[in-house]
C-alpha positions as CSV (number, residue, x, y, z in Angstrom):
1,M,114.1,86.9,113.2
2,K,111.5,88.8,112.3
3,F,109.4,87.8,108.6
4,K,107.8,90.1,106.2
5,P,105.9,89.1,103.1
6,L,107.5,89.6,99.9
7,L,105.1,92.1,98.3
8,R,105.0,92.5,94.4
9,A,102.8,93.7,91.7
10,F,101.6,92.0,88.9
11,P,104.0,89.1,89.1
12,S,103.5,87.0,86.2
13,V,103.9,83.4,85.6
14,L,103.6,84.1,81.9
15,V,106.9,85.7,81.6
16,R,110.3,84.0,83.1
17,D,112.2,85.8,85.7
18,S,109.6,88.4,85.7
19,K,108.5,89.2,89.4
20,G,106.6,92.5,89.0
21,M,107.4,95.4,90.3
22,L,108.0,96.0,93.7
23,L,104.4,97.2,95.4
24,R,105.6,99.9,97.3
25,D,107.0,101.6,94.1
26,Y,103.4,100.6,92.6
27,F,101.9,102.5,95.1
28,A,104.6,105.7,94.8
29,S,103.7,105.6,91.3
30,D,100.0,106.1,91.7
31,A,100.6,108.8,95.3
32,A,102.8,110.5,92.4
33,K,100.2,110.6,89.9
34,G,97.5,111.8,92.4
35,L,100.1,114.8,93.4
36,L,100.7,115.8,89.9
37,S,97.3,116.0,88.9
38,D,96.6,118.3,91.7
39,P,96.3,122.0,90.8
40,D,96.7,123.0,94.0
41,W,99.9,120.7,94.8
42,R,102.5,122.6,96.1
43,Q,104.3,125.1,93.3
44,D,107.4,125.4,95.1
45,M,108.2,121.6,95.0
46,D,110.2,120.0,92.8
47,F,110.0,116.8,90.9
48,D,112.3,115.0,93.5
49,D,110.7,116.5,96.5
50,T,107.5,115.0,95.0
51,A,109.2,111.7,94.5
52,R,109.9,111.8,98.4
53,A,106.2,112.8,99.1
54,A,105.3,110.1,97.0
55,Y,107.1,107.1,98.9
56,K,106.3,108.5,101.9
57,M,103.0,108.2,101.2
58,A,103.6,104.6,99.6
59,D,105.3,103.5,103.1
60,A,102.4,104.9,105.2
61,M,100.3,102.6,102.7
62,L,102.4,99.4,103.6
63,R,102.5,100.3,106.9
64,V,98.7,100.1,106.7
65,R,98.5,97.2,104.6
66,E,100.5,95.5,106.7
67,E,98.4,96.2,110.0
68,K,95.5,95.1,108.4
69,Q,97.0,92.0,107.1
70,E,99.6,90.4,109.6
71,E,97.4,88.0,110.7
72,T,95.9,86.6,107.3
73,I,99.2,86.4,105.1
74,S,99.9,82.9,104.0
75,P,103.3,81.5,104.8
76,D,104.4,81.1,101.4
77,T,104.6,84.3,101.0
78,L,106.8,85.1,103.7
79,V,110.7,85.8,103.3
80,E,113.1,86.0,106.3
81,T,114.8,89.8,106.9
82,E,117.9,90.1,108.6
83,G,118.9,92.5,111.7
84,E,114.9,93.0,112.2
85,E,113.3,92.0,115.1
């Protein structure tokens, strides 16, 4: 069975049950901000297409992040994923 890191942005020990947002959502949010702030971003794309592009960028960021940090992840941040090998 393969293990993947449990990636969260902004977890808080001060707020009960606050696990923070998923790192993927955080990356997508920043990617969407960047896309929408560019006046040359495709004018024919609607918000759904822009959101899909932002998540595609977030997924690429997570893949590259995993490649770079795979050997340095602490064992206590790993979670078991079912069905993935």
